N, C-alpha and C positions, 0 to 999 in steps of 0.2 A: 473203118468207122472202127476196130475194136482200139486201135491202138487209140485214136482223136478222146476213145467214150473214157480207154485208160485214163490217160493225163488227167482229163474234162472233170470224171467222179472223187477224183479225191482236192481237186483245187478248192469244190461244190462245199464240197462236205467236211473241211479246211472252213468258206467259210459261215456257212450254215451256223461253228458249235464258235466259230469269235464272233457270230451277231449273236450271236442265244448266251454267248458271257458278259460281251461289252451287254446286254441288256439285265440281267443281274449284277451287274459291279451297279447300276444307271442302280437301278431297285436301292436293290443293298444303302444308295446315298440317298436318300428319299428317305427308306428308313431311319435313319438315324435325325435325320434330319424334321421329320418328323418326330420321333424319338425327346430330340432336343425342343421343340416347340409343344412339347406335351410336358415340361419336366418342366418349363418356366410358367408354364403355367401354371400348373399346379404351387410353385412356390410364392406363385405370385397370390395366391389367394391364403392363404395363411396368413397369423402376425406376431411371428414372428422370426430372427432369424434362422434361428436354430431347428428351429419345425419349422424352412421352408431350403434349404438345406437335405431334411428329412425327405419331407417332400420331392424332391428333383432325384434324390439317388436316387429313389423307391417309383419312383414315373420312367423314369428311366428303362430299369427295370423288367416292368410288367410290362413297355413299348415294346421292348427287340426283344423278348424270352415265347416268342412263340415263331421265331422266324427261324427258318429253314439251315439259313449260315448261322455258324460260330462269329463275335464278336471277339479275338484274340485282347488283351489286354488292354480293354475298355475301361475307360477314364473318362471320370464326370466331375466338372471343371466351375464350381456354383457359387458366382458373384454378387456378395449381396452386400458389400462395403454401399452401393442409398438406397437403401435397407428401409426407407422412411415415407410418412406423409408425403404421395408426389415423385415419390424415386423415382429408381424402376429390379430390375434381377434383372440375371444373364446369364444362362447358363448356356457350354463350351464341355461338348460330347465327341467325342475322340474314342474308336473305337480301328480292333485294325482286321480286316478280311483276308484271310485266304484264294490265291486265286482258283485255290481249288476245289475250294467251295463252290464261288462264283462260278465251276461249270467248265474252268477255258484249261483246265484239268495239265495244268504250268505250276512247276514251283516261285512260288516266293509267295508277296503280300500287297498288299496296299493299307496306307489306314484312311478312313474319314472322318470329316472335321466335320462338323457344325454349331454353329452356335444363333441365340434364339434369346433376345431381349425381348422381358415383358412389363406395360408400366405397372407401375400398384398405385393404387383408387392415397384421392390427394384425403378424405376424409375417413379413410378407417383407422379404427382404433387400434394404436401397435401397439409391444409386448416390452 
């Protein structure tokens, strides 16, 4: 009985740690996706391409500031090439997530990517 228990308990502990780490990675991926959508929405509410870029970067910083994991090498790309009435603005957020931060207790990192596109109002006055 003790031999069986000695073999089963480490496997169960490993499974619990792996599942919690995988859940943390999925949660971080969801946070980055939310940050991209919030940034695209904030950018779409502005009146100029310059203000759209500033609003998008600010929205990403605010959204990811309170997370328990750190975003290493955060990159925010704002595509304002179609920033005109009836056009759209796109935001791509790239973030590095350490596997240790995710609770996997492993070396290394993974890159998280999210892209969001928001349409611009057809009747809005742009500068």
